N, C-alpha and C positions, 0 to 999 in steps of 0.2 A: 836704480841705484839705492842701496840701503846705507844710510849714514848713522854711525853710532857715536854719540858724544861721550866724553870722559872715557874713551876706549882704552886708556892705559891704567885705569882704576881697577880695583879688585873685581867689580861686577862687569865692567865694560870688556875687560880682557876675556872673561868667560863667555860673554855673548858673542864676540867676534869668533872665538874658537868654535863655539857651537854652530854658528852659521856656516862656517867652513865645513864642519863635519856633516852638516845637512846637505852639502853639495852646492851651496851658493858659490858661484865663481868669485875668486879673490878680486877680480876686476870690477865686480859689482858691489863691493863693500868699501866704504870710506870710513876710516878712523879719524874722527874730529877731536883733536887733543890740544891741550894748552902747550905742551912741550913735545913737538914732533920728534926731537932727538931720542925720546924715550919709547917711541913706537916702532922703531925699525924692525923689531922681532915679530910684529903682528902678522906680517905677510900679506897686507892689503894696502890699498891706497891710503896715504896719510895727508891730512891737511891741518893747518893751525886753526884752532877755535877756542877762544878764551871767553868765558862767560862775562868777563868785565870789559871786553872789547867788541862792541856791537858790529863794527865793520868786518872783523875777522869772521864773525858768525854768518853774516849774509853771504860772504864769499864761500865759506865752507859748505853751506847748505845748497848752493846752486846746483840744479839738476837732480836734487834728491826726490825720490819717489816715496820712500818710507824713512822717517827720522825716528831713531830711538833717542829720546831726550832723557838722559839719566840725571836725576836731581843732583844739585850741588851738595857738597859735604860741609859747607860752612853754615851751620844752623844759626839763624839770626841775621845772616847777611844775604840770604838767598832771594829775597823779594825782588830786588833790582836785577840781580843776575838772571833769575828765571824770566823776568819780563823781557830782558834783552834777548834771550833765546827765543821766546815766543814771537817777539816782534820780527826777529830775523827770519824765522820760519815763515811768517806771514809774507814778508817782503820777497822771500825766495820762492814763495808759492809751492811749498813742499806738498807732496801728494797725501801724506798721512803723518800725524804726530803720535808716537807711542810714548807715553810719559810714565816714569816710575814714581808713583805717588806713595801714600801711606794708607794703611787699613782704615776704612770708614772716613776718608778725608773730609767728606761733606758734612759729617756730624760728630766727629771725634772732639773730645775736650782736651786732648794732649797738646801741649805747647808746640811739639814738633809738627802738628797737623796744620797749624795756621798758614804757613807758607805754602804747603801743598794744596790746601783748599784754594788759596788765592791763585796759584798757578793753574789749577784745573779750570777755574773760572776764566782766567785770561786766555787759555787755549780755546775754550768753548766760544769766547767772544770773537775769535778770529774767523769763525765760520769754516775753518779747515776740518777735514775728517780727522778723527782722533780715536785712540784707544787708551784707557787708563789702566795701568797695572798697579793696583793698590797693594804694594808689598807689605806683608807683615814683618815681624821681627826676624832678624838673622839668628840662626842657631849659633853662629860664630860669636855673637855677643856673649854667649855663655861658655861655649867650649874653649874660647880663647883664654878663659880664666881658670880652666880646670887645674893646671899645675899649681897655681897659687892657692886654689881651694884645698888641694891635697896637702900642701905644705902647711897651711894655717888651720886646716880642719873646719873651715867655715865658708859658707856662701852668704854674702850680705845682700840685703835688699829692703825694699819697702812695699813689697807686692802682696803681703798677706797670703791668703789662700787663693789668689787669683790664678787663672789658668791662661797660659800663653801658647800660641800655635806657631812656633817658628819653623823656618826652613833654611836650608843652606843657600849661600850665594849661588852655588851651582844649580840648585833647583829653580831659583828665581831667574837666573840667566837662561835656563832652558825654556822657561815660559816666555821670556822676551823673544828669544829666537823663533819659537813656534808662532808667535803672533806676527813677527816681522815677515815670516815666509808665507803665512796664510791668514791675513788679518780679516777681522769682521769689524769694519768701521762703526763707531758708536758704542762699542762694547766697553763695559767697566767691570773689571775682574777684581774680586776681593781674594787676595792670595795668602794662604797660610798652610802650614804643614798638616799632614794627616793626623799627627799625634800632638795632643795638648797635654801640658803638665804644669804643676805648681813648682815653685822654687824649692820647696821641701822635697818633692819627687826628684828634682835635679840633683840635689845634695845626696839623696839616697842612691841614685844611679852612679854618681861619682864614687861613693863609698863602696858600692857593690863591685865595681870594676877595678878600683885601685887597691882595695883591701885595707884602706885607711878610713877611720871614722870622720865623716864630713857632715856637718849639720847646717841647716838654714837658720840664720838669725834675722828676724824681722825687726826693722827699725822704723821709727816715725820718719815721715818724708823729710822734714827739715834736718833731722840728725843724720839721715843717710846722705843728704847732699853735703853736709859738712864733713862727713867721713870721706866721701869721694874727693872733696877738695883737699883734704889732708893727705890723700895719696898723690897729689900733684895734678889732679884734673882741674882745669880752669873753673872758677866758681860758677859762671853762667851755664857752662855745659853740665857741670855737676847737678845744678838745679833742674836742667832739662831731663837728665837721666832719672833723677828722683821723681820728677813729675810723671815720667813715662811709667815708672813702677806704680805710681798712684793710679794711672789709667789701667795698668795691667790688673791691679787689684779689683777694679770695677768692671772688668771684662772687655776692655776696649782693645786688647791685643789677642783676643780669642776669635779665631776665624774658622768657621766650619762649613764654608760654602762648597768645598770640594773643587773649586776652580783650578787651583794649582795642579792637583793630581790629574784632572782632565786635560789641561793644556800640555803637560809634559808626557802624558801617556804612561805613567808609572807611579809607584808610591814615592812619596817624598822621603828624604833621609830621616831616619828615626833618631831619637835621643840616644839610644843605646849605641847605634852605629857612630854617631858624631862624637860621643864621649870616648868610645874605644879608639877611634882614629886620633883624637887629641892626645890620649895617653900614650899611644904608640909613637907619636911624633916627638915626644919629650926625650 
């Protein structure tokens, strides 16, 4: 039995679909979700699993051979939530924990990495077999803002000339499905896209494909955080995003291991492809 947590989320849905495409029987896949009523279209077994409700997690993980533990989305509130998942997996004696972490979690200076590092350590402390998928940045973090960049003629950030190696959620989901179907316990994968770029190069690609002039404007970290907050992003998360650009500028989101390409058996989605798809969807 393969259990996928957060299976109604953007990444989880893609993983379930990929597992089915790989020929895993629907009867051998469990979607562990906070709101089961939202999971009826997944086509697999559905159970309730809330990271804030430990008892629901133990029940959901019963009989699980391979657990995909997708990290929570509430940055700053994940320490206890993740500990609940790890404790439940231990109690349920799952056969393998596959955890979606962050690039270089054991040594990253990013604020986002703190909870991931703690979670990895908690998983290792259980003694259960594990695989860590240290996912890099999502391409969607950028392509989701393409229309706004074209309208305003600017990409904002605090990343300087740092290079980032993002991939799409579909790329990361394919890697997770590959590991779940053919795991090598104890593996730690640093996952990033084949193509790295600066935010200036991102702006140039948007310009090239849209026919509109778009430039990258680099801001000091604090100013970028305040700008994001001015757009309506909660201040704590705005500061996390600005801190992530600081890390990007220092090379902490540049991943050249080739692990993602090898796991999915194909090139990762290129910046050109992703920008083109975003523009076509508008």
